[in-house]
C-alpha positions in Angstrom: 21.7 -12.3 -7.1 17.9 -12.7 -6.4 16.8 -15.1 -3.9 13.6 -17.2 -4.8 10.4 -16.2 -3.0 7.2 -18.4 -1.9 5.1 -15.0 -1.7 2.1 -14.9 -4.1 2.8 -12.9 -7.4 0.5 -10.6 -9.1 0.6 -7.8 -12.0 -1.5 -4.8 -11.7 -1.8 -1.9 -14.0 -2.0 2.0 -12.8 -2.5 4.9 -15.0 0.3 7.5 -15.6 -0.5 9.6 -12.7 -0.8 6.7 -10.2 2.4 5.1 -11.4 4.2 8.6 -10.9 2.9 8.9 -7.3 3.9 5.4 -6.7 7.6 6.4 -7.9 7.4 9.8 -5.9 6.7 7.7 -2.7 9.5 5.4 -3.5 12.1 7.9 -3.9 10.4 10.0 -1.1 11.1 6.7 1.5 14.3 5.2 -0.4 12.6 2.3 -1.2 15.0 0.0 -3.3 12.2 -1.5 -5.6 8.8 -0.3 -6.9 7.5 -3.7 -5.7 8.7 -2.3 -2.0 6.8 0.8 -2.1 3.7 -0.6 -3.4 3.4 -3.3 -0.8 3.9 -0.7 1.6 1.6 1.7 -0.1 -0.9 -1.3 0.3 -0.5 -2.1 4.1 -0.7 1.5 4.9 -4.1 1.9 3.1 -5.5 -1.3 4.6 -4.3 0.1 7.9 -6.1 3.0 7.3 -9.3 1.3 6.0 -9.3 -0.6 9.3 -9.0 2.5 11.6 -11.5 4.2 9.6 -14.2 1.4 10.0 -13.3 0.9 13.6 -14.1 4.6 14.2 -17.3 4.6 12.4 -18.0 1.7 14.6 -17.1 3.2 17.6 -19.1 6.1 16.6 -22.4 4.3 15.7 -22.3 2.1 18.9 -22.2 5.3 20.9 -25.3 6.4 19.9 
């Protein structure tokens, strides 16, 4: 039984290579759905970007 969700939804198209990388991540980390794996990859990417930007800002303020 699937529960209805109020979360926003959208469709993303990816090439075959990226699709396979998402699938590999999904199975390696035991996510039940492709959506769960994709959301986690997006979250990880955004966290990495934020960290990179913070480090860049810290380095420029040291000068």
